[in-house]
N, C-alpha and C positions, 0 to 999 in steps of 0.2 A: 435667420431667414431660411425658409424651406423652399429651395428652388425647384423641388420636384412636384410642388402643388400647381396644377394647371391655373392659368390666368383666368379670372372671371371676366368674360367679355361684357357682362352687364354692368360692370363697375362704372359709375357715372361721375365719380369725384375727379376733379382736376388733379393732375399729377403732382403739382406743387403743394397741394394740401395734404398729401400722403407722406411727406418726408419728415423725419425727426430732425432735431437740431444737428446731430452729428452727420446725418445724411446730407443736410444742407451744406455743412462744412466741406464734406468730400466733393459735392457737386461744384461748389464755388472754387475750391482749390484746383480741381481738375480742369474746370472751365478756364481759370486764369492761366494755367499752363498752356492750354490750347490757344487762348487769347494772345499771349505774348509770342507763341510759336507763329501764329498767323500774321501778327504784326511784323515780326522779323522777316517772314517771307515777302510781305508786301513792301517793306522798306527796301529790300533788295531789288524788287521789281522796279520800284520808282527810282532807285539810285544807280541801277546797272549802267544805263547809257551815259549819264553825266560822269560817273566814275571812270568809265573806259575812255571817254573823250579827253579826260584830263591826263590819261596815262599813255594813250596811243598817238603816235605822230601822224599816222595816216588815217584821216577821218573816214575813208571809204571802207575800212576794215572793222569799224565799230560795231555795226549790226551783226556781222558774221561772228565776231569774237564774243559779242553779247550772248548769242544763242549757244555758243560752245561753253561759256561760263555757266549759263543756266543749266545746260546738260550735266556738267560736272557737279553742280549743286544738287541736282536731282539724283545723281549716282550716289553721292554721299548720303543723301536722304534715304535712299533705298537700302544702302548698306547698314545705316544706323537702325532702321526699322527691323531688319533681319536680326541684328545683334540684340537689341534691347527687347525685342519680343520674346526671345528665348530666355534672356536673363530675368524678365518679368515673371515668367512661369516658375523659374527655379528659385529666385531670391526675393520675390515679392513685387507687387505692382507699385506700391507707394515708394519703396526704396529706389527702384530703378527709374521711376518718374522723376524723382529728385535729381538723380545722377544725370539723366537725360537733359533736364532743364539747365543744370549747371554747365554741362558741356556746350550747349548751343549759346549760352550767355557768354562764356569765355571767348569763344571764337567769333561771335558777333562783335564783341569789343575789339578783338584783334584786327578785324577788318579796317578799323580806323587807321591803322599804321601801314596799310598796303601802299606800295609805291609803283608796282608794275602790274600789268594785267594778270600775270601768272601768280603773283602773290595774292592778288584779289581773288582769283579763281581758287587757290589753295585754301584760303580762309573760308570761302563760301562752301567748299566741299566738306571741310571739317565741321563747319556750322551745321551742314545738312545732316551729318551723322547724329548730332544731338537732337535736331528737329525731328528726324525720322522716328525716334523712339517715343515721342509724346503721344501721338494719336492712339496707338494700340493700347498703351498703358493707361491713359486717361479713360478711354472707353471701357476697358475691362474693369477698372476700378469703380466706375459709376455703375456699370451693369450688375456687378456683384454686390453692390452696397445698398442700392435703393430697392424698394419693393417691386415685385414683378409688374404690377399695374401702373407704376410710375416710370418704368424703364424706358418705354418708347418716347414718352414726352421729354424726359430728362436728357436722353441721348440726342434727340433731335434738336433740343434747345442748346445743347453744347455746341452744335454746329452753327446755330443761329447767332449765338454770342460771338463766334469767331469773326463774324463780319464787323463787329465793333472794333476788334483788333485791326482789321484792314482799314476801317474808317479812321481810326486813330493814326495809323501810319500815313494816310493821306493828309490828315491835318498837321501832323508833325512835319511832313515834307513841305506843305504849304507855308508853315511857320518859318522853317529854315530858309526857304526861298525868299521870303519877305525880309528876313534879317540879313540875308547874304547879298543884298543889292550893293553894288560898288565893290569894295574890297573887304567888306566885313565878313567874318567867319571864313576867311580864306578865299572868297570869291568863287572861282570854279572848283575849288577844293572843299566847298561847304558840304558836299555829300558825306564827308567823313563823319560829321557830327551825328548823322542819323544812326550810326551803328553803336554809339555809346549808350543808346537806350537798352542795349542788351544787358547792362548791369542790373537793371531793375528786377527781372524775374529771379536772378540769382539771390538777391537780397531777400526777396519774398520767401523763397523755398528754404533758405537757411533758417529763417525765423519760424516757419510752421512745420518743419520736417518731423519734429518729435511728436506732434499732435496728430499726424496723419497715419492711421493704422492700416494694416492689411485687411482686406475683406474676409468675412467669415468663411466663404467657400474655399479660399486659398489656405487659410489657417487650418481648416478641417483636413484638407489634403496633407498638410505638413504634419499634423498630429497622427495621421494614419500612415505616414511614410510613403505616400503615393505621388509625391512631386517628381518631375522628370529628373533622371540621373543619367550617368554615362557621358558619352561624348557630346559635344555641342550640337551635333546634327541629329542626336537621338530624338529630340522634340519633333523635328521635321519628319523623321522616319515614322514616329508614332502617328502623325497625321496621314502619312501615305499608306500605311499598312492596312488600315480599316477602310473598307469601301465607302462607307457613309462620309467619313471625314475627308477622304481623298476627293470624292465628288464635290463636297462643299468647298474644299480648298480651291479647286479649279474654277468653280462657279464664282466664288467670291473674288478670286484674283482677276478674272476677266471682267467682271462687273466693275471692280474698283479701277482697273487699268483703263477702262472706257472713260470713266469720269475724270480720272487724273490726267490722261492724255488730252481730253477735251479742254481741261482747264489750263494746263501748263504748255502743251505743244500747240494750242490754238488760241485760247483766250488771253494768255499773257502777252501776246504780241499785238493786242488791240491798242495798247498804249503807244507802241512804236508807230502804228498806222495813224493814230490820232495826231501824234506830233507832226507827221508829214502833212496830213490833211489840214490841220489847224494853221500851220505855218504858211502854207499856200493860200488859205482862205484869208487870213488876217493881212498878209503881205499884199493881197489884191484889194484890200479895203482900207488902205491908207496908213498901215503901220510900217515903220522903217524896218526894212528887211535885215539890215546889219546892226541895228541898235538894240539896246537892252529892253526897250519898250515891247518889242515883238516877242522876245524870249519870255519876258514876265507874263505877257498876256497868254501865250501858248501854255506855259506851265500852270497858270492859275486856272485855265479852262480844263486842262487835263485833270488837275486835282479835284475840281468841282464835278466833272463827269465821273471820276472814280468814286466819289461819295455817292452819287446817284446809282452807280453800278452796284455798290455794296448795299444800298437800301433795297434795290431790286433783289439782290441775293438773299437778304434777310427775309423778305416777303416770300421768295421762292422756297427757301428752306422751311419756313413755317407752314407753307401750303403743302410741301412734300411730307412733312411730319404728320400733318392732318390726314393726308391721303393714305399714308402707311397704316394709320389707325382705322380708317374707314374702308378703304378699297383693298387693303393687303399690300404686301411688299412687292410682289411681282407686277401687278397692274400699275403700281406707282412708278416703278422703274421703266416700264414700257412707255407710259405717257411721258415721263421725264426725258428719256433719250430721244424719242421722236420729236418732242418740242425743241430740244437742244439742236438737233440736226437742222430743222427748218429755220429757226430763229437765228442761229449763229451764221449759217450760210447767207441768209438774206442781209444780215448786218454787215458782213464783210463785203458783200457785193454792192450795197446801196449807200453806205456811209460816206458822205461827201462834204459835210460841214459840221460845225459845232452843234447846230440845232439838231441835225440827224443823230449825233452821238448822245445828246441829252435825253432822247427817248429810246434809242436803240440799245444803249449800254445797260440801262436798268432791266430791260427785257432779257438781254443776254446774260446778265448776272443771275436773274431768276432761274433760267433754264439750265445754265451751266453749273451753278453752285447748288441748286435745289437738291439734286441727287446725292450730294455729299452728306446731307442729313440722313438720307437713306442708308448710307454706309455705316454711320454711327449706330443706327438702329439694327440693321440687318446682320452685320458681320459677327457681333458677339453671340447672335442666335444660331450660328452655324457650327460652333465648336464647344467641346466640354471644358470644364474649369481647368483641368490639368494642362490643357494645351490652348487655352483661349487666347492668351496674350500673343503666343507664337502665331496662331492662325490669323488673328486680326491684323497683326503687324505684317505678316507675309502678304496677305491679300492687298492691304492698303498700300504697302510700299513696293510691291512688285510693279505697281502702276508707275512708280517713280522711274524705274529702269525703262519701262515702256515709254514714259513721257520724255526721258532723256533721248531714247532712240527716235522718238517723234520729233524732238527739237532738231537733232542732226538731220533727219529726213526732211523736215520742213525747210531747213536751211538749204539743203540740196535742191529741193523743189523750187525755191525762190530764186536761186542762182542758175542752176543748170537746166531746169525744165522751163521755167517761166521768166527767166532773166531777160529774154529777148523782148518781152513786152514793156520793159522799162523805158524803151525809146518812145513808146506811145504815151505812157503815164508811169511815173516812178513808183506809184503805189500798187500797180497791177500785180507784180510778182508776189508781194505779201498777201494781197487779196486772194489770188488764185491758189496759192499754196495752202492758205488757211481753209478755203472752201473745199479743197481736195482732202485735207485732213479730217474734215467733218464726217467723212464716211466711217470713222471709227465708231460713231454712235450706233451704226447698224450692227456691229459686232456685239455690243451690249444687248441689243434687242434679241439677237439670235440665241445667246447663251441663256436667256430666261426660260427657254424650253426645258432645261435641266435643273432650274433653280427650285429648291423646296420652298413652299409657303410656310412662314413661321408666325404669322399673325395669331395672337391669342394663345400661343404655346409657351411652355416654360423653357428656360435655358436648358439645352441638352446636357446630359451626363452619360458617361460610359456605363 
């Protein structure tokens, strides 16, 4: 595949008709890696509060500890991305993708055996290390394997398919909740069973690892002896030395941080807000406040709203992928971030009932997760093959550190700044802190001034 040939903007064939059998194989395996990655993330989001409630004696500390555990998970995620990105450039995308998947599978299963909040947090931090490597490696593998005219559609669809992993997590959580009524599956300990799903991707990658080859651009660099060498940090110094790659690294990192903070430091806590809103709503409409009927009703509604949220996300990602092809990358991010600012702020301000959530959460999913498809498309277009995995992973995972900081900051906002409003309404601190955090989307808008437009251009080389 000649990556130096400019993309023909007049090509009208659908991207999926341009793939060979092996390219389809690569697309499917890389997508499955990201599918299970996203499913693991979502299982954690859904199991976080039930797990901590079963471990902590003081129920008032559950929300604060939950945000801290999330922050540690994101820190592990960021560290893993930094490590596996460099290793992917040095030793191969497919090899390191396999190692990354096996890592998060092992520690996801280990979470089953957690008995204290800190054991739970440690397992999630180590799981995050494996999860952090998947995105950059999977994106680089697809980008360098498929044809240039199929690249944008394939990479955007990779993110669209990630929503299926999130939906599966919601369905699995709903199934476990249904089976766990009474004392079945450990009762309040039933959350543990969610993490045994982590064994599935390990089995898959052990089976297919020998059939998954390295992409030709990486193999060509290996034949020419141009792969990164020297210390671990030499890959990063290679990105920082050249003005072009340094600018692209800063632009990509800030764009990705905007989207990831928007998702993890803002959007993830919508579930916690819903639980409070739904409990109050159903308790005021005849459900026994202390009985299992109320808990079951609240959980089932949260699961249903989550599925709607992911359907909205899939539609938003599909629309964003189309926009990237028609309007260009920069205009698409501009529209996406402004929409996320407005819709997310309004949703946190006005959501007061299950009915509100059923139409607000799909919209929020569309605008918050839509730009993630843009990251899959845009980030590999910013860096050369020799440093592509490092560049993608750095940009996408630096957002994890930002999101971890955002989680800590959001926690402080809800307790120290807006905590006084809890006397008026217990949901107000969470609402106000989330609305304040929405200002992050304006940073993404500003950095677009320096972002290069890469529509209809080949992947860059040195």
